[in-house]
N, CA and C atoms as an extended XYZ file, in Angstrom:
231
Properties=species:S:1:pos:R:3:atomname:S:1:resname:S:1:resid:I:1 pbc="F F F"
N         0.713       -0.852        0.097 N   UNK     1
C         0.017       -0.189       -0.062 CA  UNK     1
C         0.886        1.291       -0.104 C   UNK     1
N         0.447        2.315       -0.545 N   UNK     2
C         0.922        3.577       -0.698 CA  UNK     2
C         0.186        4.629       -0.476 C   UNK     2
N         0.441        5.451        0.502 N   UNK     3
C        -0.369        6.696        0.890 CA  UNK     3
C         0.269        7.717       -0.173 C   UNK     3
N        -0.750        8.140       -1.136 N   UNK     4
C        -0.596        8.998       -2.040 CA  UNK     4
C        -0.253       10.473       -1.644 C   UNK     4
N        -0.707       10.872       -0.436 N   UNK     5
C        -0.560       12.168        0.281 CA  UNK     5
C         0.494       12.391        0.588 C   UNK     5
N         1.326       11.470        1.323 N   UNK     6
C         2.435       11.416        1.985 CA  UNK     6
C         3.507       10.567        1.535 C   UNK     6
N         3.167        9.836        0.620 N   UNK     7
C         4.243        9.020       -0.042 CA  UNK     7
C         4.789        7.873        0.758 C   UNK     7
N         4.242        7.526        2.116 N   UNK     8
C         4.584        6.558        2.925 CA  UNK     8
C         4.159        4.939        2.250 C   UNK     8
N         5.061        4.037        2.440 N   UNK     9
C         4.636        2.782        1.683 CA  UNK     9
C         4.620        1.669        2.849 C   UNK     9
N         3.849        0.553        2.803 N   UNK    10
C         3.887       -0.307        3.911 CA  UNK    10
C         3.487       -1.589        3.220 C   UNK    10
N         3.820       -2.744        3.769 N   UNK    11
C         3.299       -3.920        3.399 CA  UNK    11
C         2.589       -4.651        4.501 C   UNK    11
N         1.464       -5.095        4.266 N   UNK    12
C         0.675       -5.829        5.199 CA  UNK    12
C        -0.178       -6.677        4.664 C   UNK    12
N        -1.158       -7.298        5.480 N   UNK    13
C        -1.975       -8.504        4.813 CA  UNK    13
C        -3.467       -7.827        5.127 C   UNK    13
N        -4.253       -8.667        4.239 N   UNK    14
C        -5.747       -8.160        4.379 CA  UNK    14
C        -6.671       -8.732        5.429 C   UNK    14
N        -7.383       -7.972        5.948 N   UNK    15
C        -8.660       -8.699        6.905 CA  UNK    15
C       -10.046       -8.189        6.379 C   UNK    15
N       -10.711       -9.152        6.274 N   UNK    16
C       -11.966       -9.173        5.803 CA  UNK    16
C       -12.760       -8.193        6.991 C   UNK    16
N       -13.280       -7.140        6.558 N   UNK    17
C       -14.205       -6.073        7.399 CA  UNK    17
C       -15.567       -6.355        6.993 C   UNK    17
N       -16.329       -5.555        8.238 N   UNK    18
C       -17.744       -5.659        8.188 CA  UNK    18
C       -18.118       -4.267        7.948 C   UNK    18
N       -17.593       -3.314        7.350 N   UNK    19
C       -18.009       -2.110        7.306 CA  UNK    19
C       -18.876       -1.834        6.027 C   UNK    19
N       -18.930       -0.561        5.822 N   UNK    20
C       -19.764       -0.160        4.642 CA  UNK    20
C       -18.898       -0.523        3.341 C   UNK    20
N       -19.777       -0.688        2.497 N   UNK    21
C       -19.223       -0.835        0.816 CA  UNK    21
C       -18.159        0.314        0.543 C   UNK    21
N       -17.167       -0.087        0.078 N   UNK    22
C       -16.206        0.856       -0.417 CA  UNK    22
C       -15.305        1.581        0.457 C   UNK    22
N       -15.636        1.012        1.808 N   UNK    23
C       -14.721        1.399        3.054 CA  UNK    23
C       -13.390        0.734        2.911 C   UNK    23
N       -12.503        1.436        3.189 N   UNK    24
C       -11.029        1.007        3.446 CA  UNK    24
C       -10.470        1.325        4.649 C   UNK    24
N       -10.160        0.374        5.715 N   UNK    25
C        -9.576        0.706        6.985 CA  UNK    25
C        -8.347        0.115        7.021 C   UNK    25
N        -7.406        1.018        7.742 N   UNK    26
C        -6.028        0.399        7.957 CA  UNK    26
C        -5.904        0.484        9.289 C   UNK    26
N        -5.463       -0.904        9.829 N   UNK    27
C        -5.414       -1.279       11.098 CA  UNK    27
C        -4.239       -1.504       11.658 C   UNK    27
N        -3.934       -1.600       13.052 N   UNK    28
C        -2.586       -1.868       13.630 CA  UNK    28
C        -1.509       -0.884       13.336 C   UNK    28
N        -0.264       -1.290       13.334 N   UNK    29
C         0.699       -0.374       13.168 CA  UNK    29
C         0.797        0.424       11.933 C   UNK    29
N         0.236       -0.137       10.639 N   UNK    30
C         0.134        0.431        9.485 CA  UNK    30
C        -0.991        1.957        9.573 C   UNK    30
N        -1.799        1.894       10.495 N   UNK    31
C        -2.620        2.967       10.842 CA  UNK    31
C        -1.789        4.124       11.236 C   UNK    31
N        -0.556        4.077       11.491 N   UNK    32
C         0.281        5.104       12.083 CA  UNK    32
C         0.897        6.008       10.908 C   UNK    32
N         0.732        5.339        9.728 N   UNK    33
C         1.557        5.797        8.550 CA  UNK    33
C         0.426        6.471        7.571 C   UNK    33
N        -0.730        6.459        7.755 N   UNK    34
C        -1.524        7.357        6.904 CA  UNK    34
C        -2.776        7.936        7.903 C   UNK    34
N        -3.518        8.702        7.692 N   UNK    35
C        -4.543        9.640        8.157 CA  UNK    35
C        -5.939        9.475        7.478 C   UNK    35
N        -6.728        9.740        8.168 N   UNK    36
C        -8.209        9.396        7.425 CA  UNK    36
C        -8.477       10.490        6.542 C   UNK    36
N        -8.925        9.993        5.260 N   UNK    37
C        -9.310       10.853        4.050 CA  UNK    37
C        -8.018       10.830        3.227 C   UNK    37
N        -7.144       10.281        3.504 N   UNK    38
C        -5.914       10.035        2.656 CA  UNK    38
C        -5.922        9.262        1.422 C   UNK    38
N        -5.600        9.591        0.180 N   UNK    39
C        -5.542        8.780       -0.853 CA  UNK    39
C        -4.684        7.677       -0.799 C   UNK    39
N        -4.941        6.379       -0.884 N   UNK    40
C        -3.946        5.260       -1.048 CA  UNK    40
C        -4.127        4.377       -2.245 C   UNK    40
N        -2.870        3.664       -2.435 N   UNK    41
C        -3.156        2.878       -3.742 CA  UNK    41
C        -2.629        1.465       -2.962 C   UNK    41
N        -3.588        0.517       -3.377 N   UNK    42
C        -3.570       -0.744       -2.792 CA  UNK    42
C        -2.857       -1.579       -3.926 C   UNK    42
N        -1.696       -2.401       -3.635 N   UNK    43
C        -1.141       -3.233       -4.741 CA  UNK    43
C        -1.034       -4.654       -4.062 C   UNK    43
N        -1.474       -5.515       -5.057 N   UNK    44
C        -1.133       -6.906       -4.385 CA  UNK    44
C        -0.051       -7.444       -5.188 C   UNK    44
N         0.293       -8.619       -4.940 N   UNK    45
C         1.564       -9.356       -5.944 CA  UNK    45
C         1.471      -10.792       -5.589 C   UNK    45
N         2.075      -11.476       -6.308 N   UNK    46
C         2.053      -13.177       -6.167 CA  UNK    46
C         3.479      -13.299       -6.716 C   UNK    46
N         4.193      -14.536       -6.282 N   UNK    47
C         5.317      -14.854       -6.912 CA  UNK    47
C         4.852      -16.155       -7.922 C   UNK    47
N         5.538      -16.224       -9.093 N   UNK    48
C         5.196      -17.186       -9.868 CA  UNK    48
C         6.520      -17.636      -10.575 C   UNK    48
N         6.439      -18.776      -10.999 N   UNK    49
C         7.439      -19.201      -12.096 CA  UNK    49
C         7.442      -18.497      -13.330 C   UNK    49
N         8.575      -18.099      -13.926 N   UNK    50
C         8.625      -17.562      -15.141 CA  UNK    50
C         7.871      -18.094      -16.329 C   UNK    50
N         7.792      -19.480      -16.162 N   UNK    51
C         6.540      -20.125      -17.281 CA  UNK    51
C         5.104      -19.740      -17.059 C   UNK    51
N         5.046      -19.468      -15.781 N   UNK    52
C         3.431      -19.107      -15.256 CA  UNK    52
C         3.158      -17.770      -15.563 C   UNK    52
N         4.068      -16.816      -15.810 N   UNK    53
C         3.528      -15.341      -15.823 CA  UNK    53
C         2.596      -15.099      -17.027 C   UNK    53
N         2.638      -15.678      -18.144 N   UNK    54
C         1.384      -15.216      -19.088 CA  UNK    54
C         0.100      -15.699      -18.534 C   UNK    54
N        -0.060      -16.391      -17.612 N   UNK    55
C        -1.299      -16.825      -16.924 CA  UNK    55
C        -1.881      -15.870      -16.135 C   UNK    55
N        -0.841      -15.062      -15.465 N   UNK    56
C        -1.297      -13.998      -14.499 CA  UNK    56
C        -1.052      -12.472      -14.920 C   UNK    56
N        -1.567      -11.842      -15.905 N   UNK    57
C        -1.240      -10.587      -16.357 CA  UNK    57
C        -1.736       -9.575      -15.456 C   UNK    57
N        -0.970       -8.352      -15.245 N   UNK    58
C        -1.492       -7.450      -14.156 CA  UNK    58
C        -2.867       -6.924      -14.547 C   UNK    58
N        -3.478       -6.635      -13.581 N   UNK    59
C        -4.965       -5.958      -13.385 CA  UNK    59
C        -5.013       -4.724      -12.553 C   UNK    59
N        -5.316       -3.780      -13.275 N   UNK    60
C        -5.501       -2.261      -12.443 CA  UNK    60
C        -6.978       -1.902      -12.389 C   UNK    60
N        -7.458       -1.856      -11.267 N   UNK    61
C        -9.009       -1.540      -10.754 CA  UNK    61
C        -8.699        0.003      -10.515 C   UNK    61
N        -9.871        0.724      -11.273 N   UNK    62
C        -9.883        2.291      -10.871 CA  UNK    62
C       -11.211        2.369      -10.135 C   UNK    62
N       -11.129        3.215       -9.219 N   UNK    63
C       -12.364        3.398       -8.436 CA  UNK    63
C       -12.470        5.009       -8.407 C   UNK    63
N       -13.712        5.574       -7.911 N   UNK    64
C       -14.257        6.853       -7.750 CA  UNK    64
C       -14.015        7.079       -6.407 C   UNK    64
N       -14.274        8.469       -5.848 N   UNK    65
C       -14.281        8.877       -4.505 CA  UNK    65
C       -14.953        8.085       -3.590 C   UNK    65
N       -15.961        7.298       -3.934 N   UNK    66
C       -16.638        6.436       -3.037 CA  UNK    66
C       -16.138        4.859       -3.117 C   UNK    66
N       -15.005        4.837       -3.831 N   UNK    67
C       -14.477        3.350       -3.915 CA  UNK    67
C       -15.082        2.420       -4.801 C   UNK    67
N       -16.179        3.151       -5.468 N   UNK    68
C       -17.011        2.296       -6.541 CA  UNK    68
C       -16.049        2.039       -7.820 C   UNK    68
N       -16.062        0.833       -8.282 N   UNK    69
C       -15.217        0.395       -9.413 CA  UNK    69
C       -15.815        1.146      -10.698 C   UNK    69
N       -14.905        1.850      -11.326 N   UNK    70
C       -15.306        2.706      -12.582 CA  UNK    70
C       -14.682        1.919      -13.954 C   UNK    70
N       -13.817        1.332      -13.596 N   UNK    71
C       -13.238        0.440      -14.895 CA  UNK    71
C       -11.949       -0.613      -14.369 C   UNK    71
N       -11.826       -1.593      -15.306 N   UNK    72
C       -10.872       -2.521      -15.029 CA  UNK    72
C       -10.022       -2.674      -16.260 C   UNK    72
N        -8.547       -2.414      -15.925 N   UNK    73
C        -7.755       -2.535      -17.152 CA  UNK    73
C        -6.680       -3.796      -16.899 C   UNK    73
N        -6.659       -4.500      -17.919 N   UNK    74
C        -5.879       -5.732      -17.888 CA  UNK    74
C        -5.003       -5.629      -19.007 C   UNK    74
N        -3.668       -6.155      -18.743 N   UNK    75
C        -2.602       -5.957      -19.534 CA  UNK    75
C        -2.358       -7.356      -20.186 C   UNK    75
N        -3.211       -7.809      -21.179 N   UNK    76
C        -3.337       -9.277      -21.712 CA  UNK    76
C        -2.093       -9.512      -22.257 C   UNK    76
N        -1.221      -10.684      -22.171 N   UNK    77
C        -0.003      -10.951      -22.733 CA  UNK    77
C        -0.227      -11.126      -24.467 C   UNK    77
């Protein structure tokens, strides 16, 4: 995750929440690196053998101010 406002970056794990749709909540020590209302970029990754790479093209999900998905872009091989 990266805080777009302050440039802080951190690596953490996801936890299923029970909040409102579109809500992003940063908990634990990570919460000390961002502020309520900050814009954040959430990035995920996985490791794969080189031969598997074409099976997993990168995907970018764009959202609006309410975190509602507006478009999805996939860089197909």
